[in-house]
Structure formats: structure tokens, C-alpha cells
PDB file of N, H, CA, C and O in Angstrom:
ATOM      1  N   MET A   1       7.817   1.477  -1.709  1.00  0.00           N
ATOM      2  CA  MET A   1       8.892   1.696  -0.754  1.00  0.00           C
ATOM      3  C   MET A   1       8.843   3.013  -0.125  1.00  0.00           C
ATOM      4  O   MET A   1       8.378   3.920  -0.815  1.00  0.00           O
ATOM      5  N   ILE A   2       9.327   3.347   1.327  1.00  0.00           N
ATOM      6  H   ILE A   2       9.704   2.610   1.887  1.00  0.00           H
ATOM      7  CA  ILE A   2       9.361   3.828   2.092  1.00  0.00           C
ATOM      8  C   ILE A   2      10.793   4.738   1.751  1.00  0.00           C
ATOM      9  O   ILE A   2      11.811   4.051   1.835  1.00  0.00           O
ATOM     10  N   GLN A   3      10.945   5.726   1.497  1.00  0.00           N
ATOM     11  H   GLN A   3      10.118   6.284   1.430  1.00  0.00           H
ATOM     12  CA  GLN A   3      12.162   6.342   1.716  1.00  0.00           C
ATOM     13  C   GLN A   3      12.361   7.376   2.727  1.00  0.00           C
ATOM     14  O   GLN A   3      11.474   8.229   2.711  1.00  0.00           O
ATOM     15  N   LEU A   4      13.308   7.546   3.636  1.00  0.00           N
ATOM     16  H   LEU A   4      14.028   6.852   3.649  1.00  0.00           H
ATOM     17  CA  LEU A   4      13.589   8.480   4.425  1.00  0.00           C
ATOM     18  C   LEU A   4      14.246  10.029   3.517  1.00  0.00           C
ATOM     19  O   LEU A   4      15.026   9.980   2.566  1.00  0.00           O
ATOM     20  N   GLN A   5      13.728  11.180   4.074  1.00  0.00           N
ATOM     21  H   GLN A   5      13.095  11.220   4.847  1.00  0.00           H
ATOM     22  CA  GLN A   5      13.945  12.362   3.360  1.00  0.00           C
ATOM     23  C   GLN A   5      15.018  13.610   4.612  1.00  0.00           C
ATOM     24  O   GLN A   5      15.209  14.825   4.676  1.00  0.00           O
ATOM     25  N   ILE A   6      15.383  12.583   5.272  1.00  0.00           N
ATOM     26  H   ILE A   6      15.228  11.596   5.221  1.00  0.00           H
ATOM     27  CA  ILE A   6      16.316  13.379   6.239  1.00  0.00           C
ATOM     28  C   ILE A   6      16.977  14.453   5.739  1.00  0.00           C
ATOM     29  O   ILE A   6      17.138  15.427   6.473  1.00  0.00           O
ATOM     30  N   GLU A   7      17.472  14.461   4.402  1.00  0.00           N
ATOM     31  H   GLU A   7      17.341  13.669   3.805  1.00  0.00           H
ATOM     32  CA  GLU A   7      18.482  15.203   3.870  1.00  0.00           C
ATOM     33  C   GLU A   7      17.490  16.800   3.429  1.00  0.00           C
ATOM     34  O   GLU A   7      17.930  17.893   3.786  1.00  0.00           O
ATOM     35  N   ALA A   8      16.407  16.704   2.782  1.00  0.00           N
ATOM     36  H   ALA A   8      16.049  15.816   2.492  1.00  0.00           H
ATOM     37  CA  ALA A   8      15.475  17.721   2.876  1.00  0.00           C
ATOM     38  C   ALA A   8      15.240  17.973   4.138  1.00  0.00           C
ATOM     39  O   ALA A   8      15.570  19.133   4.385  1.00  0.00           O
ATOM     40  N   VAL A   9      14.764  17.349   5.179  1.00  0.00           N
ATOM     41  H   VAL A   9      14.495  16.406   4.978  1.00  0.00           H
ATOM     42  CA  VAL A   9      14.243  18.362   6.374  1.00  0.00           C
ATOM     43  C   VAL A   9      15.313  18.971   6.983  1.00  0.00           C
ATOM     44  O   VAL A   9      15.089  20.011   7.603  1.00  0.00           O
ATOM     45  N   MET A  10      16.567  18.483   6.926  1.00  0.00           N
ATOM     46  H   MET A  10      16.749  17.639   6.422  1.00  0.00           H
ATOM     47  CA  MET A  10      17.549  18.969   7.095  1.00  0.00           C
ATOM     48  C   MET A  10      17.938  20.487   6.457  1.00  0.00           C
ATOM     49  O   MET A  10      18.131  21.429   7.225  1.00  0.00           O
ATOM     50  N   ALA A  11      18.012  20.605   5.383  1.00  0.00           N
ATOM     51  H   ALA A  11      17.855  19.839   4.759  1.00  0.00           H
ATOM     52  CA  ALA A  11      17.839  21.458   4.252  1.00  0.00           C
ATOM     53  C   ALA A  11      17.449  22.462   4.637  1.00  0.00           C
ATOM     54  O   ALA A  11      18.002  23.546   4.825  1.00  0.00           O
ATOM     55  N   ALA A  12      15.886  21.914   4.842  1.00  0.00           N
ATOM     56  H   ALA A  12      15.437  21.034   4.690  1.00  0.00           H
ATOM     57  CA  ALA A  12      14.878  23.013   5.460  1.00  0.00           C
ATOM     58  C   ALA A  12      15.003  23.644   6.685  1.00  0.00           C
ATOM     59  O   ALA A  12      14.751  24.836   6.860  1.00  0.00           O
ATOM     60  N   LYS A  13      15.549  22.552   7.901  1.00  0.00           N
ATOM     61  H   LYS A  13      15.754  21.584   7.759  1.00  0.00           H
ATOM     62  CA  LYS A  13      15.710  23.431   9.064  1.00  0.00           C
ATOM     63  C   LYS A  13      16.904  24.704   8.995  1.00  0.00           C
ATOM     64  O   LYS A  13      16.905  25.784   9.586  1.00  0.00           O
ATOM     65  N   HIS A  14      17.935  24.106   8.006  1.00  0.00           N
ATOM     66  H   HIS A  14      17.934  23.228   7.526  1.00  0.00           H
ATOM     67  CA  HIS A  14      19.072  24.686   7.376  1.00  0.00           C
ATOM     68  C   HIS A  14      18.635  26.188   7.503  1.00  0.00           C
ATOM     69  O   HIS A  14      19.022  26.999   8.345  1.00  0.00           O
ATOM     70  N   GLN A  15      17.339  26.461   6.020  1.00  0.00           N
ATOM     71  H   GLN A  15      17.025  25.803   5.336  1.00  0.00           H
ATOM     72  CA  GLN A  15      17.113  27.531   5.726  1.00  0.00           C
ATOM     73  C   GLN A  15      16.626  28.472   6.422  1.00  0.00           C
ATOM     74  O   GLN A  15      16.797  29.691   6.398  1.00  0.00           O
ATOM     75  N   GLN A  16      15.696  27.462   7.354  1.00  0.00           N
ATOM     76  H   GLN A  16      15.557  26.472   7.374  1.00  0.00           H
ATOM     77  CA  GLN A  16      15.220  28.723   8.304  1.00  0.00           C
ATOM     78  C   GLN A  16      15.662  29.201   9.257  1.00  0.00           C
ATOM     79  O   GLN A  16      15.239  30.224   9.795  1.00  0.00           O
ATOM     80  N   SER A  17      16.961  28.258   9.756  1.00  0.00           N
ATOM     81  H   SER A  17      17.305  27.427   9.319  1.00  0.00           H
ATOM     82  CA  SER A  17      17.850  28.697  10.891  1.00  0.00           C
ATOM     83  C   SER A  17      18.783  29.615  10.411  1.00  0.00           C
ATOM     84  O   SER A  17      19.127  30.582  11.092  1.00  0.00           O
ATOM     85  N   GLY A  18      19.196  29.407   9.359  1.00  0.00           N
ATOM     86  H   GLY A  18      18.916  28.621   8.807  1.00  0.00           H
ATOM     87  CA  GLY A  18      20.750  29.934   8.751  1.00  0.00           C
ATOM     88  C   GLY A  18      22.121  29.030   9.309  1.00  0.00           C
ATOM     89  O   GLY A  18      23.302  29.226   9.022  1.00  0.00           O
ATOM     90  N   THR A  19      21.633  28.162  10.048  1.00  0.00           N
ATOM     91  H   THR A  19      20.674  28.003  10.281  1.00  0.00           H
ATOM     92  CA  THR A  19      23.269  27.166  10.680  1.00  0.00           C
ATOM     93  C   THR A  19      22.693  26.012   9.972  1.00  0.00           C
ATOM     94  O   THR A  19      21.527  25.674   9.766  1.00  0.00           O
ATOM     95  N   ASN A  20      24.154  25.353   9.565  1.00  0.00           N
ATOM     96  H   ASN A  20      25.101  25.627   9.732  1.00  0.00           H
ATOM     97  CA  ASN A  20      24.058  23.793   9.232  1.00  0.00           C
ATOM     98  C   ASN A  20      24.342  23.069  10.156  1.00  0.00           C
ATOM     99  O   ASN A  20      25.227  23.062  11.011  1.00  0.00           O
ATOM    100  N   ILE A  21      23.155  22.195   9.804  1.00  0.00           N
ATOM    101  H   ILE A  21      22.436  22.201   9.109  1.00  0.00           H
ATOM    102  CA  ILE A  21      23.466  20.838  11.192  1.00  0.00           C
ATOM    103  C   ILE A  21      24.064  20.049  10.845  1.00  0.00           C
ATOM    104  O   ILE A  21      23.850  19.342   9.860  1.00  0.00           O
ATOM    105  N   LYS A  22      24.991  20.001  11.624  1.00  0.00           N
ATOM    106  H   LYS A  22      25.165  20.575  12.424  1.00  0.00           H
ATOM    107  CA  LYS A  22      26.368  18.640  11.571  1.00  0.00           C
ATOM    108  C   LYS A  22      25.747  17.330  11.815  1.00  0.00           C
ATOM    109  O   LYS A  22      24.721  17.428  12.487  1.00  0.00           O
ATOM    110  N   LEU A  23      26.060  16.136  11.471  1.00  0.00           N
ATOM    111  H   LEU A  23      26.894  16.056  10.924  1.00  0.00           H
ATOM    112  CA  LEU A  23      25.538  14.874  11.771  1.00  0.00           C
ATOM    113  C   LEU A  23      25.667  14.238  13.080  1.00  0.00           C
ATOM    114  O   LEU A  23      24.951  13.310  13.457  1.00  0.00           O
ATOM    115  N   SER A  24      26.848  14.908  13.932  1.00  0.00           N
ATOM    116  H   SER A  24      27.430  15.662  13.627  1.00  0.00           H
ATOM    117  CA  SER A  24      27.241  14.938  14.755  1.00  0.00           C
ATOM    118  C   SER A  24      26.477  15.536  15.790  1.00  0.00           C
ATOM    119  O   SER A  24      26.382  14.885  16.831  1.00  0.00           O
ATOM    120  N   GLU A  25      25.753  16.949  15.705  1.00  0.00           N
ATOM    121  H   GLU A  25      25.831  17.478  14.860  1.00  0.00           H
ATOM    122  CA  GLU A  25      24.933  17.424  16.516  1.00  0.00           C
ATOM    123  C   GLU A  25      24.044  16.688  16.902  1.00  0.00           C
ATOM    124  O   GLU A  25      23.804  16.207  18.010  1.00  0.00           O
ATOM    125  N   LEU A  26      23.122  16.545  15.098  1.00  0.00           N
ATOM    126  H   LEU A  26      23.317  16.935  14.198  1.00  0.00           H
ATOM    127  CA  LEU A  26      21.665  15.598  15.328  1.00  0.00           C
ATOM    128  C   LEU A  26      21.909  14.355  16.037  1.00  0.00           C
ATOM    129  O   LEU A  26      20.929  13.872  16.603  1.00  0.00           O
ATOM    130  N   ALA A  27      23.321  13.566  16.147  1.00  0.00           N
ATOM    131  H   ALA A  27      24.117  13.958  15.686  1.00  0.00           H
ATOM    132  CA  ALA A  27      23.123  12.170  16.841  1.00  0.00           C
ATOM    133  C   ALA A  27      23.258  12.702  18.493  1.00  0.00           C
ATOM    134  O   ALA A  27      22.969  11.891  19.373  1.00  0.00           O
ATOM    135  N   ALA A  28      23.632  13.858  18.803  1.00  0.00           N
ATOM    136  H   ALA A  28      23.867  14.516  18.088  1.00  0.00           H
ATOM    137  CA  ALA A  28      23.781  13.761  20.311  1.00  0.00           C
ATOM    138  C   ALA A  28      22.513  14.430  20.736  1.00  0.00           C
ATOM    139  O   ALA A  28      21.814  14.004  21.655  1.00  0.00           O
ATOM    140  N   ALA A  29      22.257  15.449  20.061  1.00  0.00           N
ATOM    141  H   ALA A  29      22.824  15.796  19.314  1.00  0.00           H
ATOM    142  CA  ALA A  29      20.408  15.867  19.907  1.00  0.00           C
ATOM    143  C   ALA A  29      19.480  14.633  20.184  1.00  0.00           C
ATOM    144  O   ALA A  29      18.567  14.624  21.010  1.00  0.00           O
ATOM    145  N   THR A  30      19.874  13.524  19.316  1.00  0.00           N
ATOM    146  H   THR A  30      20.616  13.531  18.645  1.00  0.00           H
ATOM    147  CA  THR A  30      18.059  12.895  19.210  1.00  0.00           C
ATOM    148  C   THR A  30      18.598  11.547  19.948  1.00  0.00           C
ATOM    149  O   THR A  30      17.846  10.613  20.229  1.00  0.00           O
ATOM    150  N   GLY A  31      19.945  11.562  20.215  1.00  0.00           N
ATOM    151  H   GLY A  31      20.556  12.320  19.986  1.00  0.00           H
ATOM    152  CA  GLY A  31      20.216   9.858  21.191  1.00  0.00           C
ATOM    153  C   GLY A  31      20.257   8.870  19.948  1.00  0.00           C
ATOM    154  O   GLY A  31      20.132   7.658  20.124  1.00  0.00           O
ATOM    155  N   ILE A  32      20.414   9.357  18.832  1.00  0.00           N
ATOM    156  H   ILE A  32      20.516  10.342  18.689  1.00  0.00           H
ATOM    157  CA  ILE A  32      20.747   8.031  17.246  1.00  0.00           C
ATOM    158  C   ILE A  32      22.019   8.316  17.220  1.00  0.00           C
ATOM    159  O   ILE A  32      22.373   9.494  17.167  1.00  0.00           O
ATOM    160  N   SER A  33      22.838   7.392  17.251  1.00  0.00           N
ATOM    161  H   SER A  33      22.550   6.435  17.295  1.00  0.00           H
ATOM    162  CA  SER A  33      23.726   6.590  16.421  1.00  0.00           C
ATOM    163  C   SER A  33      24.336   7.872  15.201  1.00  0.00           C
ATOM    164  O   SER A  33      23.540   8.517  14.518  1.00  0.00           O
ATOM    165  N   ARG A  34      25.718   8.044  15.122  1.00  0.00           N
ATOM    166  H   ARG A  34      26.364   7.521  15.678  1.00  0.00           H
ATOM    167  CA  ARG A  34      25.713   8.945  14.147  1.00  0.00           C
ATOM    168  C   ARG A  34      26.084   7.831  13.110  1.00  0.00           C
ATOM    169  O   ARG A  34      25.858   8.355  12.020  1.00  0.00           O
ATOM    170  N   MET A  35      26.424   6.879  12.955  1.00  0.00           N
ATOM    171  H   MET A  35      26.607   6.453  13.841  1.00  0.00           H
ATOM    172  CA  MET A  35      26.734   5.725  12.297  1.00  0.00           C
ATOM    173  C   MET A  35      25.170   4.921  11.473  1.00  0.00           C
ATOM    174  O   MET A  35      25.108   4.312  10.405  1.00  0.00           O
ATOM    175  N   THR A  36      23.980   5.265  12.558  1.00  0.00           N
ATOM    176  H   THR A  36      24.031   5.760  13.425  1.00  0.00           H
ATOM    177  CA  THR A  36      22.580   4.714  11.943  1.00  0.00           C
ATOM    178  C   THR A  36      21.978   6.162  11.346  1.00  0.00           C
ATOM    179  O   THR A  36      21.180   5.977  10.426  1.00  0.00           O
ATOM    180  N   LEU A  37      22.157   7.258  11.617  1.00  0.00           N
ATOM    181  H   LEU A  37      22.805   7.408  12.364  1.00  0.00           H
ATOM    182  CA  LEU A  37      22.139   8.482  11.057  1.00  0.00           C
ATOM    183  C   LEU A  37      22.539   8.645   9.475  1.00  0.00           C
ATOM    184  O   LEU A  37      21.738   8.998   8.609  1.00  0.00           O
ATOM    185  N   HIS A  38      24.093   8.286   9.222  1.00  0.00           N
ATOM    186  H   HIS A  38      24.743   7.999   9.925  1.00  0.00           H
ATOM    187  CA  HIS A  38      24.928   8.358   7.963  1.00  0.00           C
ATOM    188  C   HIS A  38      23.997   7.064   7.214  1.00  0.00           C
ATOM    189  O   HIS A  38      23.515   7.392   6.129  1.00  0.00           O
ATOM    190  N   ARG A  39      23.764   5.960   7.570  1.00  0.00           N
ATOM    191  H   ARG A  39      24.156   5.693   8.451  1.00  0.00           H
ATOM    192  CA  ARG A  39      23.198   4.735   6.804  1.00  0.00           C
ATOM    193  C   ARG A  39      21.855   5.319   5.960  1.00  0.00           C
ATOM    194  O   ARG A  39      21.703   5.286   4.739  1.00  0.00           O
ATOM    195  N   ALA A  40      20.763   5.960   7.149  1.00  0.00           N
ATOM    196  H   ALA A  40      20.887   5.987   8.140  1.00  0.00           H
ATOM    197  CA  ALA A  40      19.894   6.510   6.769  1.00  0.00           C
ATOM    198  C   ALA A  40      19.899   7.444   5.671  1.00  0.00           C
ATOM    199  O   ALA A  40      19.170   7.339   4.685  1.00  0.00           O
ATOM    200  N   LEU A  41      20.730   8.348   5.864  1.00  0.00           N
ATOM    201  H   LEU A  41      21.323   8.434   6.665  1.00  0.00           H
ATOM    202  CA  LEU A  41      20.904   9.466   4.944  1.00  0.00           C
ATOM    203  C   LEU A  41      21.628   9.035   3.513  1.00  0.00           C
ATOM    204  O   LEU A  41      21.269   9.589   2.473  1.00  0.00           O
ATOM    205  N   ASN A  42      22.551   8.132   3.511  1.00  0.00           N
ATOM    206  H   ASN A  42      22.842   7.683   4.355  1.00  0.00           H
ATOM    207  CA  ASN A  42      22.838   7.477   2.382  1.00  0.00           C
ATOM    208  C   ASN A  42      22.205   6.157   1.414  1.00  0.00           C
ATOM    209  O   ASN A  42      22.223   6.042   0.188  1.00  0.00           O
ATOM    210  N   GLN A  43      21.683   5.283   2.395  1.00  0.00           N
ATOM    211  H   GLN A  43      21.669   5.376   3.391  1.00  0.00           H
ATOM    212  CA  GLN A  43      20.989   4.158   1.735  1.00  0.00           C
ATOM    213  C   GLN A  43      19.553   4.564   1.774  1.00  0.00           C
ATOM    214  O   GLN A  43      18.979   5.158   2.687  1.00  0.00           O
ATOM    215  N   LYS A  44      19.067   4.150   0.645  1.00  0.00           N
ATOM    216  H   LYS A  44      19.533   3.668  -0.096  1.00  0.00           H
ATOM    217  CA  LYS A  44      17.564   5.041   0.353  1.00  0.00           C
ATOM    218  C   LYS A  44      16.866   3.668   0.985  1.00  0.00           C
ATOM    219  O   LYS A  44      15.770   4.047   1.397  1.00  0.00           O
ATOM    220  N   GLN A  45      16.990   2.417   1.217  1.00  0.00           N
ATOM    221  H   GLN A  45      17.881   2.110   0.882  1.00  0.00           H
ATOM    222  CA  GLN A  45      16.360   1.603   2.419  1.00  0.00           C
ATOM    223  C   GLN A  45      16.552   0.983   3.169  1.00  0.00           C
ATOM    224  O   GLN A  45      16.250  -0.199   3.338  1.00  0.00           O
ATOM    225  N   HIS A  46      17.068   1.643   3.730  1.00  0.00           N
ATOM    226  H   HIS A  46      17.314   2.602   3.593  1.00  0.00           H
ATOM    227  CA  HIS A  46      17.847   1.711   5.534  1.00  0.00           C
ATOM    228  C   HIS A  46      16.520   1.635   6.180  1.00  0.00           C
ATOM    229  O   HIS A  46      15.630   2.451   5.943  1.00  0.00           O
ATOM    230  N   ASN A  47      16.420   0.825   6.848  1.00  0.00           N
ATOM    231  H   ASN A  47      17.143   0.161   7.041  1.00  0.00           H
ATOM    232  CA  ASN A  47      15.530   0.446   8.441  1.00  0.00           C
ATOM    233  C   ASN A  47      15.887   1.351   9.238  1.00  0.00           C
ATOM    234  O   ASN A  47      17.052   1.420   9.629  1.00  0.00           O
ATOM    235  N   LEU A  48      14.728   2.401   9.704  1.00  0.00           N
ATOM    236  H   LEU A  48      13.782   2.345   9.386  1.00  0.00           H
ATOM    237  CA  LEU A  48      14.780   2.919  10.992  1.00  0.00           C
ATOM    238  C   LEU A  48      13.791   3.042  11.575  1.00  0.00           C
ATOM    239  O   LEU A  48      12.671   3.296  11.131  1.00  0.00           O
ATOM    240  N   SER A  49      14.273   2.794  13.090  1.00  0.00           N
ATOM    241  H   SER A  49      15.182   2.588  13.450  1.00  0.00           H
ATOM    242  CA  SER A  49      13.196   2.174  13.912  1.00  0.00           C
ATOM    243  C   SER A  49      12.155   3.686  14.155  1.00  0.00           C
ATOM    244  O   SER A  49      12.312   4.896  13.992  1.00  0.00           O
ATOM    245  N   ILE A  50      10.962   2.695  14.672  1.00  0.00           N
ATOM    246  H   ILE A  50      10.835   1.712  14.804  1.00  0.00           H
ATOM    247  CA  ILE A  50      10.299   4.275  14.591  1.00  0.00           C
ATOM    248  C   ILE A  50      10.370   5.087  15.952  1.00  0.00           C
ATOM    249  O   ILE A  50       9.825   6.181  15.808  1.00  0.00           O
ATOM    250  N   ASN A  51      10.719   4.950  16.837  1.00  0.00           N
ATOM    251  H   ASN A  51      11.161   4.061  16.954  1.00  0.00           H
ATOM    252  CA  ASN A  51      11.300   5.483  17.986  1.00  0.00           C
ATOM    253  C   ASN A  51      12.577   6.677  17.514  1.00  0.00           C
ATOM    254  O   ASN A  51      12.669   7.821  17.957  1.00  0.00           O
ATOM    255  N   SER A  52      13.401   6.082  16.594  1.00  0.00           N
ATOM    256  H   SER A  52      13.326   5.152  16.235  1.00  0.00           H
ATOM    257  CA  SER A  52      14.347   6.740  15.716  1.00  0.00           C
ATOM    258  C   SER A  52      13.555   8.307  15.311  1.00  0.00           C
ATOM    259  O   SER A  52      13.835   9.444  15.692  1.00  0.00           O
ATOM    260  N   ILE A  53      12.459   7.804  14.374  1.00  0.00           N
ATOM    261  H   ILE A  53      12.232   6.881  14.065  1.00  0.00           H
ATOM    262  CA  ILE A  53      11.851   8.688  13.806  1.00  0.00           C
ATOM    263  C   ILE A  53      11.079   9.280  14.200  1.00  0.00           C
ATOM    264  O   ILE A  53      10.705  10.152  13.417  1.00  0.00           O
ATOM    265  N   ASP A  54      10.446   9.247  15.388  1.00  0.00           N
ATOM    266  H   ASP A  54      10.750   8.539  16.025  1.00  0.00           H
ATOM    267  CA  ASP A  54       9.740   9.886  16.322  1.00  0.00           C
ATOM    268  C   ASP A  54      10.783  10.981  17.048  1.00  0.00           C
ATOM    269  O   ASP A  54      10.493  12.088  17.502  1.00  0.00           O
ATOM    270  N   LYS A  55      12.213  10.255  17.008  1.00  0.00           N
ATOM    271  H   LYS A  55      12.448   9.356  16.639  1.00  0.00           H
ATOM    272  CA  LYS A  55      13.149  11.674  17.191  1.00  0.00           C
ATOM    273  C   LYS A  55      13.653  12.374  16.847  1.00  0.00           C
ATOM    274  O   LYS A  55      14.353  13.231  17.388  1.00  0.00           O
ATOM    275  N   LEU A  56      13.386  12.148  15.770  1.00  0.00           N
ATOM    276  H   LEU A  56      12.817  11.452  15.330  1.00  0.00           H
ATOM    277  CA  LEU A  56      13.737  12.869  14.595  1.00  0.00           C
ATOM    278  C   LEU A  56      12.721  14.028  14.267  1.00  0.00           C
ATOM    279  O   LEU A  56      12.925  15.241  14.214  1.00  0.00           O
ATOM    280  N   CYS A  57      11.551  13.294  14.059  1.00  0.00           N
ATOM    281  H   CYS A  57      11.385  12.309  14.102  1.00  0.00           H
ATOM    282  CA  CYS A  57      10.312  14.389  13.741  1.00  0.00           C
ATOM    283  C   CYS A  57      10.369  15.596  15.332  1.00  0.00           C
ATOM    284  O   CYS A  57      10.239  16.794  15.080  1.00  0.00           O
ATOM    285  N   ALA A  58      10.504  15.302  16.391  1.00  0.00           N
ATOM    286  H   ALA A  58      10.609  14.329  16.596  1.00  0.00           H
ATOM    287  CA  ALA A  58      10.902  16.109  17.591  1.00  0.00           C
ATOM    288  C   ALA A  58      11.648  16.940  17.640  1.00  0.00           C
ATOM    289  O   ALA A  58      11.472  17.930  18.350  1.00  0.00           O
ATOM    290  N   TYR A  59      12.628  16.770  16.938  1.00  0.00           N
ATOM    291  H   TYR A  59      12.771  15.966  16.362  1.00  0.00           H
ATOM    292  CA  TYR A  59      13.793  17.233  16.273  1.00  0.00           C
ATOM    293  C   TYR A  59      14.149  18.659  15.990  1.00  0.00           C
ATOM    294  O   TYR A  59      14.670  19.669  16.463  1.00  0.00           O
ATOM    295  N   PHE A  60      13.268  17.888  14.408  1.00  0.00           N
ATOM    296  H   PHE A  60      12.845  17.067  14.023  1.00  0.00           H
ATOM    297  CA  PHE A  60      13.398  19.069  13.583  1.00  0.00           C
ATOM    298  C   PHE A  60      11.582  19.755  13.481  1.00  0.00           C
ATOM    299  O   PHE A  60      11.157  20.383  12.512  1.00  0.00           O
ATOM    300  N   GLY A  61      10.841  19.447  14.627  1.00  0.00           N
ATOM    301  H   GLY A  61      11.186  18.937  15.415  1.00  0.00           H
ATOM    302  CA  GLY A  61       9.378  20.237  14.569  1.00  0.00           C
ATOM    303  C   GLY A  61       8.501  19.667  13.173  1.00  0.00           C
ATOM    304  O   GLY A  61       7.449  20.169  12.777  1.00  0.00           O
ATOM    305  N   CYS A  62       9.205  18.505  12.547  1.00  0.00           N
ATOM    306  H   CYS A  62      10.059  18.096  12.870  1.00  0.00           H
ATOM    307  CA  CYS A  62       8.199  18.438  11.715  1.00  0.00           C
ATOM    308  C   CYS A  62       7.253  16.910  11.665  1.00  0.00           C
ATOM    309  O   CYS A  62       7.517  15.946  12.384  1.00  0.00           O
ATOM    310  N   ASP A  63       6.003  16.953  10.553  1.00  0.00           N
ATOM    311  H   ASP A  63       5.788  17.735   9.969  1.00  0.00           H
ATOM    312  CA  ASP A  63       5.388  15.924  10.580  1.00  0.00           C
ATOM    313  C   ASP A  63       6.101  14.824  10.118  1.00  0.00           C
ATOM    314  O   ASP A  63       7.243  14.987   9.686  1.00  0.00           O
ATOM    315  N   LEU A  64       5.598  13.760  10.148  1.00  0.00           N
ATOM    316  H   LEU A  64       4.670  13.628  10.498  1.00  0.00           H
ATOM    317  CA  LEU A  64       5.892  12.308   9.631  1.00  0.00           C
ATOM    318  C   LEU A  64       6.015  12.445   8.057  1.00  0.00           C
ATOM    319  O   LEU A  64       6.876  12.034   7.278  1.00  0.00           O
ATOM    320  N   THR A  65       4.804  13.195   7.858  1.00  0.00           N
ATOM    321  H   THR A  65       4.105  13.528   8.491  1.00  0.00           H
ATOM    322  CA  THR A  65       4.873  13.024   6.254  1.00  0.00           C
ATOM    323  C   THR A  65       5.868  14.031   5.604  1.00  0.00           C
ATOM    324  O   THR A  65       5.709  14.234   4.401  1.00  0.00           O
ATOM    325  N   ASP A  66       7.190  14.893   6.445  1.00  0.00           N
ATOM    326  H   ASP A  66       7.319  14.728   7.423  1.00  0.00           H
ATOM    327  CA  ASP A  66       7.884  15.779   6.119  1.00  0.00           C
ATOM    328  C   ASP A  66       9.248  14.674   5.999  1.00  0.00           C
ATOM    329  O   ASP A  66      10.201  15.034   5.307  1.00  0.00           O
ATOM    330  N   LEU A  67       9.289  13.442   6.641  1.00  0.00           N
ATOM    331  H   LEU A  67       8.515  13.150   7.203  1.00  0.00           H
ATOM    332  CA  LEU A  67      10.291  12.945   6.800  1.00  0.00           C
ATOM    333  C   LEU A  67      10.407  11.750   6.165  1.00  0.00           C
ATOM    334  O   LEU A  67      11.516  11.394   5.766  1.00  0.00           O
ATOM    335  N   VAL A  68       9.457  11.080   6.007  1.00  0.00           N
ATOM    336  H   VAL A  68       8.557  11.369   6.332  1.00  0.00           H
ATOM    337  CA  VAL A  68       9.358   9.877   5.349  1.00  0.00           C
ATOM    338  C   VAL A  68       8.676  10.257   4.189  1.00  0.00           C
ATOM    339  O   VAL A  68       8.367  11.444   4.092  1.00  0.00           O
ATOM    340  N   LYS A  69       8.242   9.123   2.872  1.00  0.00           N
ATOM    341  H   LYS A  69       8.493   8.158   2.951  1.00  0.00           H
ATOM    342  CA  LYS A  69       7.599   9.399   1.729  1.00  0.00           C
ATOM    343  C   LYS A  69       7.851   7.932   1.083  1.00  0.00           C
ATOM    344  O   LYS A  69       8.822   7.179   1.009  1.00  0.00           O
ATOM    345  N   TYR A  70       6.142   7.884   0.535  1.00  0.00           N
ATOM    346  H   TYR A  70       5.353   8.496   0.595  1.00  0.00           H
ATOM    347  CA  TYR A  70       5.862   6.545   0.066  1.00  0.00           C
ATOM    348  C   TYR A  70       6.106   6.539  -1.432  1.00  0.00           C
ATOM    349  O   TYR A  70       5.373   7.364  -1.976  1.00  0.00           O
ATOM    350  N   VAL A  71       7.006   5.790  -2.411  1.00  0.00           N
ATOM    351  H   VAL A  71       7.602   5.119  -1.969  1.00  0.00           H
ATOM    352  CA  VAL A  71       7.260   5.757  -3.496  1.00  0.00           C
ATOM    353  C   VAL A  71       6.516   4.609  -3.811  1.00  0.00           C
ATOM    354  O   VAL A  71       6.386   3.868  -2.837  1.00  0.00           O
ATOM    355  N   PRO A  72       5.831   4.098  -5.135  1.00  0.00           N
ATOM    356  CA  PRO A  72       5.534   2.900  -5.360  1.00  0.00           C
ATOM    357  C   PRO A  72       6.969   2.260  -6.588  1.00  0.00           C
ATOM    358  O   PRO A  72       7.750   2.845  -7.339  1.00  0.00           O
ATOM    359  N   GLU A  73       6.702   0.666  -6.205  1.00  0.00           N
ATOM    360  H   GLU A  73       6.068   0.190  -5.595  1.00  0.00           H
ATOM    361  CA  GLU A  73       7.926   0.863  -6.740  1.00  0.00           C
ATOM    362  C   GLU A  73       7.144   0.188  -8.156  1.00  0.00           C
ATOM    363  O   GLU A  73       6.006  -0.272  -8.247  1.00  0.00           O
ATOM    364  N   GLN A  74       8.305   0.333  -9.287  1.00  0.00           N
ATOM    365  H   GLN A  74       9.230   0.707  -9.213  1.00  0.00           H
ATOM    366  CA  GLN A  74       7.823  -0.047 -10.692  1.00  0.00           C
ATOM    367  C   GLN A  74       7.977  -1.399 -10.665  1.00  0.00           C
ATOM    368  O   GLN A  74       8.970  -2.079 -10.408  1.00  0.00           O
ATOM    369  N   LYS A  75       6.858  -1.703 -10.966  1.00  0.00           N
ATOM    370  H   LYS A  75       6.051  -1.150 -11.175  1.00  0.00           H
ATOM    371  CA  LYS A  75       6.678  -2.920 -11.659  1.00  0.00           C
ATOM    372  C   LYS A  75       7.270  -3.191 -13.301  1.00  0.00           C
ATOM    373  O   LYS A  75       6.697  -2.533 -14.169  1.00  0.00           O
ATOM    374  N   HIS A  76       8.380  -4.122 -13.741  1.00  0.00           N
ATOM    375  H   HIS A  76       8.845  -4.656 -13.035  1.00  0.00           H
ATOM    376  CA  HIS A  76       9.403  -4.480 -14.982  1.00  0.00           C
ATOM    377  C   HIS A  76       8.268  -5.498 -15.514  1.00  0.00           C
ATOM    378  O   HIS A  76       7.678  -6.403 -14.924  1.00  0.00           O
ATOM    379  N   ALA A  77       8.176  -5.046 -16.785  1.00  0.00           N
ATOM    380  H   ALA A  77       8.655  -4.311 -17.264  1.00  0.00           H
ATOM    381  CA  ALA A  77       7.394  -5.354 -17.612  1.00  0.00           C
ATOM    382  C   ALA A  77       8.244  -7.069 -18.084  1.00  0.00           C
ATOM    383  O   ALA A  77       9.408  -7.292 -18.417  1.00  0.00           O
ATOM    384  N   ALA A  78       7.202  -7.895 -17.938  1.00  0.00           N
ATOM    385  H   ALA A  78       6.257  -7.713 -17.668  1.00  0.00           H
ATOM    386  CA  ALA A  78       8.084  -9.416 -18.683  1.00  0.00           C
ATOM    387  C   ALA A  78       7.993  -9.802 -20.380  1.00  0.00           C
ATOM    388  O   ALA A  78       8.576 -10.793 -20.819  1.00  0.00           O
TER     389      ALA A  78
END
């Protein structure tokens, strides 16, 4: 499963700059709707377009691997 790490990237940006990033500011800067960002932050399996991921990487100045993480799904024993 692919998990978005937006909160972690936002926290790292906050730590570097000392300013808190608001969702509305992120939406305005990236052109991604506030609702889409809200869903991506709160739902672990939200689908986010490649275009949106590209905009987030550009905004945060981060690499794709900073923003997304692959977590293997656990197989349940029968």
C-alpha cells in the first residue's frame, strides 16, 4: 500500500522555516483544492493524482520518496 507522508513533510518544513503551514496556504500555493488536501491528510488510502504529487514535491522542495511511502500489506493467516 502506498501511504502519503504529507504531515511529515509539512512538519519538516515547519521545523526548517519556523512557520506553520496552513492547509489553505498549501492549497493556494499548489492549486490543489483544500478538500483534496484534507482527504489526503486524513485518509491513509486517498488517491492523489501524479500531477498533485508533483506540485507538492515542488512546493516542499522534496523528493518523491519523502512524500510517499510503500508499506507492504500484511497477509492474514487463514
